[in-house]
C-alpha positions in Angstrom: -21.6 -65.3 19.1 -20.3 -62.5 17.2 -17.3 -63.5 15.0 -13.7 -62.5 16.1 -13.7 -59.2 13.5 -17.1 -58.2 14.9 -15.6 -58.6 18.7 -12.2 -56.6 17.7 -14.3 -53.8 15.9 -15.3 -51.9 18.7 -12.4 -51.8 20.4 -10.1 -50.4 18.0 -12.8 -47.9 17.1 -12.5 -47.0 20.7 -8.8 -46.8 20.8 -8.7 -44.4 18.1 -11.4 -42.2 19.0 -8.9 -41.2 22.2 -5.4 -41.5 21.5 -2.8 -41.1 24.5 -1.4 -37.9 24.9 1.7 -38.5 23.5 0.0 -39.5 20.4 -1.9 -36.1 20.3 1.1 -34.0 21.1 3.2 -35.3 18.5 2.4 -32.6 16.0 3.0 -29.4 18.4 2.2 -26.1 17.4 3.8 -24.0 14.2 4.1 -20.7 13.7 4.2 -18.2 11.0 7.9 -17.2 11.0 8.6 -16.2 8.0 7.6 -15.3 4.3 9.3 -16.0 1.1 8.7 -14.0 -2.5 10.4 -15.4 -5.6 10.1 -14.8 -9.2 10.1 -10.9 -8.6 10.2 -9.3 -12.0 12.5 -6.6 -12.9 9.4 -4.6 -13.8 9.0 -4.3 -9.7 12.2 -2.5 -9.1 11.6 0.5 -7.2 8.0 -0.3 -5.6 7.4 -1.4 -2.1 6.1 -5.0 -1.4 3.7 -4.5 1.8 2.5 -7.5 3.5 -0.2 -8.5 5.7 -1.8 -11.0 7.5 -5.5 -11.7 8.4 -7.1 -14.2 11.1 -9.0 -17.0 10.0 -12.7 -15.0 11.1 -12.2 -12.6 8.6 -11.1 -9.5 10.3 -10.3 -6.6 8.1 -7.2 -5.1 10.4 -3.7 -6.9 9.9 -3.1 -9.0 12.9 0.1 -8.4 14.6 3.2 -10.6 13.4 5.4 -10.3 15.7 6.1 -8.4 19.0 8.9 -7.2 21.0 9.6 -4.4 23.3 6.5 -2.9 22.8 7.3 -2.6 19.0 4.3 -4.5 17.2 4.6 -5.5 13.6 2.0 -5.9 11.2 2.7 -4.8 7.8 6.7 -5.4 6.9 7.2 -3.5 3.5 10.5 -4.5 1.6 11.5 -1.6 -0.9 13.1 -3.6 -4.1 15.5 -2.5 -6.2 16.9 -4.6 -9.4 18.2 -2.4 -12.3 21.5 -4.5 -13.8 22.1 -1.0 -15.6 22.9 0.9 -12.2 26.7 1.2 -11.9 26.7 3.2 -8.7 28.7 1.8 -6.1 25.5 1.0 -3.7 24.1 -1.6 -5.4 22.0 -2.9 -8.5 19.9 -5.9 -6.7 18.9 -6.0 -3.5 16.3 -4.6 -1.1 15.5 -2.7 2.2 13.1 -4.0 4.9 10.8 -1.7 7.2 8.4 -2.2 9.9 6.6 0.6 8.4 4.8 0.6 4.6 5.2 4.6 5.0 9.2 5.6 5.8 12.2 3.0 6.3 12.3 2.1 9.9 14.0 -1.3 10.3 13.6 -3.6 13.2 16.6 -6.2 12.8 16.2 -7.4 16.4 12.7 -9.1 15.2 12.9 -8.9 11.3 15.5 -9.5 9.0 15.8 -9.6 4.9 17.5 -12.0 2.8 18.1 -11.2 -0.6 18.8 -14.4 -2.8 20.5 -14.3 -6.0 18.3 -13.9 -9.2 17.3 -17.0 -11.2 16.0 -16.0 -15.1 16.0 -12.5 -14.2 13.8 -12.8 -11.3 14.5 -11.9 -8.1 13.5 -13.6 -4.5 13.7 -12.7 -1.1 12.8 -13.7 2.4 11.8 -12.3 5.4 12.5 -13.9 8.4 10.9 -13.1 12.2 13.8 -13.3 14.6 13.8 -12.8 18.4 10.3 -12.2 18.7 8.1 -12.6 21.8 5.1 -13.6 19.7 4.5 -15.6 16.4 1.1 -15.9 15.1 0.3 -19.7 15.7 -0.2 -20.8 11.9 -4.0 -22.3 12.9 -5.0 -18.6 13.3 -3.6 -17.2 10.0 -6.4 -17.1 7.5 -4.7 -15.2 4.6 -1.3 -13.3 3.8 -2.0 -10.3 1.5 0.9 -8.8 -0.7 0.6 -5.1 -2.0 2.7 -3.2 -3.9 2.8 0.8 -3.8 4.7 3.1 -5.2 7.8 3.8 -3.1 7.6 5.4 0.5 10.7 3.6 2.0 13.7 5.0 -0.3 11.5 8.3 -0.7 12.0 8.8 3.3 15.3 8.5 3.3 16.2 11.7 1.0 20.3 11.6 0.8 20.8 9.3 3.8 20.7 5.9 2.1 21.5 2.7 4.0 23.2 -0.4 1.9 20.6 -2.3 0.4 21.0 -5.8 1.6 21.9 -8.2 -1.4 22.4 -11.8 -2.1 26.0 -13.2 -0.4 26.6 -14.8 -3.6 25.1 -12.5 -6.6 
């Protein structure tokens, strides 16, 4: 006759192998709803940060991060500015967010830029995807790539400059 521990062992194993639906559904699904960048040095002032998200299968084309009303966003781009010596009335610290890496094209219904106060002369910002019909599930995201490029966002505006997004409490 098996000992008490031997007879209980198989039943415990079978319980753990097939959890009840309530136990397996607790985790839910997580989505990529934002990207935060911190410790941006002043030397990055005047450049664009271009973000791309790639799937886990090793694809070479960025996946769509957000879509709404037919507009698909796959490379959100931030123009970054950090020049404490600038005395123009526009701003000396902040950024602009575009859904296109080649020109300023805002999509405020789908994504927002929050500029955080600088810490030890290092900047920080967060891109939040909002009101979108689609976010990639986090289990489909293989990697997030951040590139810098010479400015194309501010340059595309010519003399028509929108105000930079700046921290609420600089």
